[in-house]
C-alpha positions in Angstrom: -5.1 27.4 27.9 -5.7 23.7 28.6 -5.8 21.3 25.8 -8.0 18.3 25.5 -6.2 15.0 26.1 -5.7 13.0 22.9 -8.2 10.2 22.4 -6.7 6.8 22.9 -8.0 3.8 20.9 -7.6 0.1 21.7 -6.9 -1.2 18.2 -5.5 1.7 16.2 -1.9 0.5 16.8 -2.8 -3.0 15.6 -4.4 -1.7 12.4 -1.4 0.6 11.9 1.1 -2.3 12.3 -0.9 -4.6 10.0 -1.1 -1.8 7.4 2.7 -1.2 7.4 3.5 -4.9 7.5 1.4 -5.4 4.3 3.2 -2.6 2.6 6.7 -3.9 3.3 5.8 -7.5 2.4 4.1 -6.4 -0.8 7.1 -4.3 -1.9 9.5 -7.2 -1.4 7.2 -9.7 -3.1 6.8 -7.3 -6.1 10.3 -8.2 -7.3 8.8 -11.3 -8.9 6.4 -11.0 -11.9 4.0 -13.9 -11.9 1.4 -15.3 -14.3 -1.9 -16.8 -13.3 -4.0 -17.9 -16.2 -4.1 -14.9 -18.5 -3.3 -12.4 -15.8 0.3 -11.0 -15.5 1.2 -9.1 -12.3 3.9 -8.6 -9.8 3.9 -10.8 -6.7 3.1 -7.9 -4.4 -0.3 -7.6 -6.0 -1.4 -10.7 -4.1 -1.2 -9.0 -0.7 -1.2 -5.3 -1.6 -5.0 -4.9 -2.0 -5.2 -5.4 1.8 -3.4 -2.1 2.2 -6.4 -0.4 0.6 -8.8 -2.3 2.8 -6.9 -1.3 5.9 -6.9 2.3 4.5 -10.7 2.1 4.1 -11.1 0.8 7.7 -8.8 3.6 9.1 -10.6 6.4 7.3 -14.1 5.0 7.9 -13.6 4.4 11.6 -10.9 6.9 12.8 -11.2 9.6 10.2 -8.9 11.1 7.5 -6.5 12.9 9.9 -5.6 9.6 11.7 -5.4 7.7 8.4 -3.0 10.4 7.2 -0.6 9.7 10.0 -0.7 6.0 9.2 -0.1 6.6 5.5 2.9 8.7 6.3 4.1 6.0 8.7 3.9 3.4 5.9 5.7 5.8 3.6 8.5 6.2 6.1 9.0 2.4 6.5 8.8 1.6 2.8 11.7 4.1 2.4 13.6 2.6 5.3 13.2 -0.9 3.9 14.4 0.2 0.4 17.4 2.1 1.9 18.4 -0.9 4.1 18.3 -3.3 1.3 20.3 -1.0 -0.9 23.0 -0.6 1.8 23.1 -4.3 2.5 23.4 -5.0 -1.2 26.2 -2.5 -1.6 28.3 -3.9 1.3 30.9 -6.6 0.4 29.8 -10.2 1.1 31.7 -12.4 3.5 33.6 -14.9 1.2 32.4 -18.0 3.0 28.8 -17.0 2.8 29.0 -15.7 -0.7 29.9 -18.9 -2.5 27.3 -21.2 -3.9 28.5 -24.9 -3.9 28.9 -26.2 -7.4 28.4 -22.8 -9.1 31.5 -20.8 -10.1 30.1 -17.9 -12.0 27.1 -16.9 -9.7 27.3 -15.9 -6.0 24.8 -15.3 -3.2 25.6 -11.6 -3.5 24.4 -11.8 -7.2 21.2 -13.6 -6.0 20.6 -11.0 -3.3 21.0 -8.1 -5.7 19.0 -9.8 -8.4 16.0 -10.3 -6.1 16.2 -7.5 -3.5 18.4 -5.0 -5.3 15.6 -2.8 -6.6 16.5 -0.1 -9.1 16.1 3.5 -8.1 13.2 3.9 -10.6 11.3 1.1 -9.0 11.8 2.5 -5.5 10.8 6.0 -6.6 7.8 4.6 -8.5 6.7 2.6 -5.5 6.9 5.6 -3.1 5.2 8.1 -5.4 2.4 5.6 -6.4 1.8 4.6 -2.8 1.6 8.3 -1.7 -0.7 9.4 -4.5 -2.9 6.3 -4.4 -3.4 6.0 -0.7 -4.2 9.7 -0.2 -6.6 9.6 -3.1 -8.4 6.6 -1.7 -8.7 8.1 1.8 -9.8 11.5 0.5 -12.6 10.1 -1.7 -13.9 7.7 1.1 -14.0 10.5 3.7 -15.8 12.8 1.3 -18.3 10.2 0.2 -19.0 9.3 3.8 -20.4 12.8 4.3 -22.3 12.7 1.0 -23.9 9.3 1.9 -24.4 10.2 5.5 -22.5 7.1 6.5 -24.8 4.7 4.6 -23.9 2.2 1.9 -20.3 1.6 3.0 -19.8 -0.7 0.0 -20.3 2.3 -2.4 -17.5 4.3 -0.6 -15.0 1.5 -0.3 -15.4 0.3 -3.9 -15.6 3.8 -5.4 -12.5 5.0 -3.6 -10.6 1.9 -4.6 -11.6 2.2 -8.3 -10.0 5.7 -8.4 -7.1 5.1 -6.0 -6.0 2.0 -7.8 -6.0 3.7 -11.2 -3.7 6.4 -9.7 -1.5 3.9 -7.8 -1.0 1.3 -10.6 -0.6 3.8 -13.5 1.9 6.0 -11.6 4.0 3.0 -10.5 4.2 1.5 -13.9 4.9 4.8 -15.7 7.7 5.8 -13.3 9.2 2.4 -12.9 8.9 0.8 -16.3 8.1 3.3 -19.0 10.7 2.9 -21.7 11.9 -0.4 -20.0 9.0 -2.7 -20.9 7.2 -2.6 -24.2 4.0 -0.6 -24.2 1.8 -3.7 -24.8 3.4 -5.4 -21.8 2.9 -2.3 -19.6 -0.8 -2.2 -20.6 -1.2 -5.9 -19.9 0.4 -5.6 -16.5 -1.8 -2.5 -15.7 -5.0 -4.3 -16.7 -4.1 -7.4 -14.8 -3.1 -5.5 -11.6 -6.1 -3.3 -11.7 -8.6 -6.0 -12.2 -7.0 -8.2 -9.5 -6.8 -5.4 -6.9 -10.3 -4.1 -7.5 -11.6 -7.7 -7.5 -10.1 -8.4 -4.1 -11.7 -5.2 -2.7 -15.1 -6.3 -4.0 -14.6 -9.9 -2.8 -13.6 -8.7 0.7 -16.5 -6.3 1.1 -18.3 -8.5 3.6 -15.0 -8.8 5.6 -14.6 -5.0 5.5 -18.1 -4.6 6.8 -17.5 -7.0 9.7 -14.2 -5.3 10.7 -15.5 -1.8 10.4 -18.6 -2.5 12.4 -16.6 -4.4 15.1 -14.1 -1.5 15.4 -16.8 1.1 15.6 -18.4 -0.8 18.5 -15.1 -1.5 20.3 -13.7 2.0 19.9 -17.1 3.8 20.3 -16.0 5.9 17.2 -17.5 6.6 13.8 -15.7 9.7 12.6 -17.0 12.2 10.0 -14.5 14.6 8.4 -16.7 17.7 8.4 -14.0 20.2 9.4 -10.9 18.3 8.3 -7.9 19.8 6.5 -7.4 17.3 3.7 -3.9 18.4 2.7 -1.5 15.4 2.9 1.0 17.7 4.5 -1.2 19.1 7.3 0.1 18.6 10.8 -3.3 18.5 12.4 
């Protein structure tokens, strides 16, 4: 039995690379907690909403099955990044590099571990939250596309983000920081992160429209997931 050749797309590899890049940068930037006005959030929040926008673009244009492959690709490389940083942090530092001039009780190794030496809880929380949030976002968008017959893209991107970000943010904070941070601080960080992330999604809606429409024309594709297996673990 002959099989149909797999469809090749001009820009899918670029969108995939951008998606993974945003994830890795966001995870490294999240090691710093920042405060802007009355909002308190980790530094990764500044860029991470773009991951959901890329996820919306992937599902809307290429379908859930291809988005699933990209989500798993991102999951793999977040894990590789965390593992690499853990190994580098555990290796002994070269003495000449390690010393900070004029400082006797703090080394570059200490600085590296303080900033990039993420605790196992943070790594686990990041991976679980990413997995649950991205698949929730992609599933809802794909289902709503069928319900809306491909109209009102804004309603799909915003609705899927509203739910996906609740899952992502709550899972991450509970796994990584429950019992470590006071409950009132956890709640403040959750509210700030959620408002910021959803706000970015809404603000970037015109950009999402432009990118989606341009890709649909360039790829000659507008996928509907009528017969898709929506299991995150399906192979096809």
